[in-house]
N, C-alpha and C positions, 0 to 999 in steps of 0.2 A: 504494500500500500504506500509506504514511504517513497519508494522509487517512482511509483506512478505519479504521485503528487509533485515530486521534484521534477520529473520529466515534463509535466504540464507547466509548472512555473518556469522552468528553464527554456521552454519553447518560445516564450515571449522575451527572453533576455537579449538576443542578438542586437536589436536596435539600441539597447542601452549599454552595450559592451564597452564603447569608447568613453562613456560618462561615469560608469561605476563598476566596481568589482562584483562578481557573482554573489558573494555573500551579502553585500549591501543591497543588491537587487532582491534577493530572497527575503531579507529582513523587511524591505519596503513592502513587498507583496504580503507577507505574513502579518507584519505589524499593521499595514494598511487595512487588511481584512479584519483583523481583530479590533482595530480602531473603529471601523464602520459598524461592526457588530456592537461595540460599546456605545456608540452614539445612537444606534437604532434601539438598543435595549433601554438606554437612558430616556429616550423620547417616549417609548411605549410605557415604561414605568411611570414617568412623570405625568404624562397626559391621560393615560387610560387606567393603569392599575391604581395609582394613587389619586388620580383625578385632580391633580394640583392641590391636594390637601395635605396638611401636616400629618405625619405618621406618629401616633402616640403608642409607644411600646410599654407604657406603664412607668418605667423608671427613667425614661427619656423621651422627649418629643423631637422628631427630626423634621426640618423643613422639607418640603416635597422634593426639591432638587438635591438635597443631601441624601435623602432616602433613596432616590432614583440612582444616585451615584453608587451607593452601597449595593443596590440590587444588581446593577450592571456589572459591578466588580465581582460578584459571586460567580458569574459565568465567564467573564473575560480573563480572570486570573488563571484558572487552570487551562483554558484554551490557549492563552498567550504563552504559558510555560511550555506546554507540549509542542506548540509550533516552533518556538525558539530552540528547544532541546533537540528535537528530532529532524527539523528541516533547515534551520539556519545555522546554528552553532553545534553541529553534530560531531565535530572533531575535538571537543574539549576533553581534557584529561581529568577534569574534576568529577567526583562521584555524584550520582543523581541527587542524593539528599543534601549535599553541599550546594549544588546548583539550585535546588529548590529553596533552601534557606536564603541564599544570596539573592535569588530572584524575588523572594518575598520582601527582603529588605529594600530593594530598589523599587518594587511596586508600592510599598508603604510610603516611601519618599514621594513617588509619583502621585499617590492618592492624597497625601498631605498637600502637595503642590496644586493638585486638582481642586481640592477643597478650598484652599486659600484663594486661588484664581477665580473659581466659581463665585465665591462669596463677594470678592472684590467687584467682579464684573456685574453681578446681579444686584447686590445691595447698594453699591455706591455709584456704579456707572449705568445702572438700569438697563442692562442687556436682557434680552429674552433668554431664558434658561438654556434652551438647546443651542442657540448661537454662542452663548458663553461657554458651553461644554465643548463646542468645536474649537473655539479660540484656545481654551485651556489645553486641549489635546495637542494642538499644533505646537504650542510652546514647549511641551514636555517631550516631544518625539526625539529630538536630537540628544538630549540628556539621557533618555532611555536607551537609545542605540549604543552610545558610547559606554555607558555603564554596563550594559549586558555583554557587550563585546570584550571589554577589558577587565571586568570584575566577575560577573556571574558565570559566563561560559568561556573563561580564559583558555587560551591555547598556548602551548609551549612555543617559544620563539622559533625553534627548528621544525615546527609542525605546520607547514602552510595548509591553507584550506584547499581541499580537493573536491572533486566531483563536478 
């Protein structure tokens, strides 16, 4: 299955060959897909599941856009890890549980950045929540790629990316 997915992704790589390495292209495709899923889930959660209402959990009440952020996270966290581990950074020498822990650390930082940016854009700059989510996501993408490549799924210097 992995080889079929990579073959499909790599089929679209030739026009981008001069612009970016294969690994970056794979990250863009997998990360972009996961990002679109995240924005879609955020939109569905915010507008239809929560119906733009505060989510009262008894011990805490979440603004609808913060609750939607958490709901989307529950799906996109495992999806993103699996895509990165098996399709993008598959030559890492680190063990799976170490990768998962490091991925979680980076994702928590991304989640905090998302939270801060969302609240800034929505509460103070009066953006629509879905538009704010798109802006927040775009801001975080570069940080995420560099941290995943150089920290979470680190490759030894003498082990170039192949396939």
